[in-house]
Steps between C-alpha positions, in 0.01 A plus 500: 500500500785739585658435159167568325449823694852611412449436130158667486625804692722573198199483266179565703311586182474123443252484788290782355464329163448162666217655703348632178531170313352282775254770612346550157485121455313464830285803425350350184319218685135544591298366795144547384490865398789597730832562332802622694662682208867553418560794734362330811671176400835679470452651845429162664796331330728790596399466867592131486835578334571767764591208731831489310574840663655655187501883519323695224609857432231766553603664174379200299158522663479878439598475133252222425210679667585833334490332156165340576322805637645737236376275217156485661487879531624555145223286351230681695624860500257643241194337655612589855516874437166492320346324801608755759224723634152434635498157335778381735315582824422131557869409494579779748229384741611137469862588585387703804269219617774238469742705711242580770378140528860379503583731790190395700573131436860527618410697813219259590719191457784662692264559792342154487833314482699746719756589235753773569540802273790343307325175414180686410690728261684200352166326439379814322811511279494130411128427500430810287820448292607861549868485585517876556309447825817347647677832459217724620422273797865466604541876482187550713625243755833681525311812611320324786598598855639155583836355604736424214488123548117500477511713185747261340285200597186660349689587181625142479143376542397709199738298282385171658131575441577604143704187421230263632208661319637637173493171307130436563438875459601455136346157449171584675449806284550286188244247622239768579544714188554221246285216640252610769387828342389347165307226684339759729382706201416197288706634212823422320784756502592432138140528375440829682835637382406427138157656557651819643756516220229471236313786664817711491562413135135563412456157345828490306680166489837460669699223333803343662793337323384212280137616490302629201137566419312222324332762281763770440392853413758533222511221238675431171334312211612401149269546200518434130348799325197407288265801519718809528683596184713806434424663832791663685622387841367823650155447344476148641623601844240776522227244426567353846495704819832380639691269261828513312656301214838382626612264222423460129601200290447493123593208279717351777689828548475734798411854391607812690189678627434872470171683559449519122578134421215349299360164606419251222294184484703196600718699740557355845480754778562491875250723679556593864246684709245488776316171486152645434627721214697219332199269519270773365707560185584135427204442263604799289849364435486133408595158627685463830817291488650302787857590410724643229878472479694814593198715574507492881643791699626550854287738706619676814359698790656822623419754773539865409479796737301775326707820476414666167294816578335459158281223645469600867152610609328353192247218484580164343225551243648835396850353470382203291294712264766765439814284485625392158454141389877461458564593863221273631590205279561179692456648849247352742450654844455225759468716809565839655602540864506817706677486836488121466118500458340386171332764285203393283574471127207714386483773239413762765796410724751785533869410509738689728874547526662203673232249398654160426373367168545131425518453123510184287651468153806408296833646606528774238147623567563508875821697452311757291225521761747543787693770314178690436331455839759507772760283672501119491535326836796260479387139491781340698557207732764701689436679829604866514728480802602865465142592582431226755839518669430868564153408623638257757759753617229761551285250690779387731596863569136575590517204738786667688286802590389502864240743632458527877165565664615583851729211588341259248700448179283453189654362181383315191809282509661344192182310410267797526746723317544249215121464471449876484778539246360214291159668494657832399723354229211288370298820461796674331524210254148577374607860436829413325450156348815501291698428819448276801436172318436199724352200313232308692724194528777709658254655745364157592840354582582801718175446692530121529870487589489815712214398727573128531871571554415761763278269706758221466765732640265596786438133581871416491581795727218472755392136492765353730457771763122455491528121538743533792283759677190280464694210653602717796171676567258237373243559232293749700683804362472361149123444540452854631681618185256296291214696659680831438529402133151363441264717709577838330498335156167323549328800661633728225369252243150523654524881527602531135227267376201618703580861593718621211305282253792350309354266240799401287715242681814581297480867593427421866783245519744764376369762743498258795857379443618861467321613816687228688829581323498133398728490198515118464119487515479763229736294284266204538198716413678637194587149387137387534366810323716462191493877440572824688147572626586444872801731479330841517305434823810330643721799421263742677450291816866390510625860499262585786580180691869587505408809700209371712656167598836661578319720754383189685846455657496795742122463555540138612789600728291783646181302569602132540 
């Protein structure tokens, strides 16, 4: 065992990745409808591996969590800032309720079980998974009019109470938010997340990698001309509302197409356009063919930020009617987004500077469209680490700021700072979309690795101490910590459902995990949701919880 400890101490990261591998394997198994999940599984495995007593550097834990929470904030920045205001009053009330109920629960249990001020504060820090309480409580204890040895004993008890209760503080929050809450509401987190997302997108489809619509809006069909003779390309294209001739083959030779090119009987043409328009004109052209050698083309999709003042402030109908056929040729508008919200593709819709237009067409047509309309958004698989590196620096610097209310230090910490910075830089990305690229796959790995690695590091650091303390003091302290974890969560769940009238379980799960500052629970909720719907309510309640729960330290010391 000594040899193994010696070897692992030179490479402790092995234990982190081993916790992830075994934890995610365990987390995929289901007992009925209960599923532990990868994050909770990693935490349990890490606690078991902590028996090897291999030290884990705090910097590893801080880096992993900063990556996770920054990526979460970045994805949700635009929606977060739009949600601030009267619409966020429910999240504010939920965060306040959680803190008040948590304080009452801790004080009541401390009185019932005759806990001293140090143990009570440690239970608050661990059971509510708010590590900052250790600092605020220890500082408050140091100011008590007591002998030095008593102060030191109480401060030591803070750490003991924290070590015993922190593991279940994380695990219990996962169980409540991911498993108990959906059963209580009789709804599925993923289903409600999709429902809320569809409401946000106003019915638009969101396709993930590998998905496509069974009936696409834009189609391409091949016809052999039998009824149209000596009509120009422009004349034929104007017969349909939204079609274009992309290829022309005559006597087994491809013909270059211009607006004035005349179509003859026997020609084979590739027509691309909106499905209804292509179908409508089919009978006027001739026989549809299944294939034709050399006539297919590669179509692409590109996002363009509208910048040309020539088009800003005009309606789509006006632009379509007054733009030349040459400029419009081969361009199909798939969607328009404004501040990340979809804009209806109707003739009376007015386009504004900064709107993101998603266009479909062949490469040369898209280049012409981008040159005329604005700036293309780079389609890249690379992450812009100039932008995001700066974002993380800003967040970590914000986390260093400490504001004192009397003798109580208030700080967002590295996690809160990284979240705030992620929200801000996510919002900036919508304003300057040519920079700040972070592909969804890159964001997902930051969230998965960051959170699971963070909880694994916590388990490896705290698990052994918690196990030893439970052996020494029995399980009573641990069970009191279970009550500290569960009572505020369950009462807040009831308050949110019946008083605040939360109806969407994905939104409530995000808000509840944030109000308890339960980052691992939020990771589990996010994994179940499959989208970012829970993130906005989480971000609001999490920011408030970092302040409200931190204040519990001196309050517990004062009243316990």
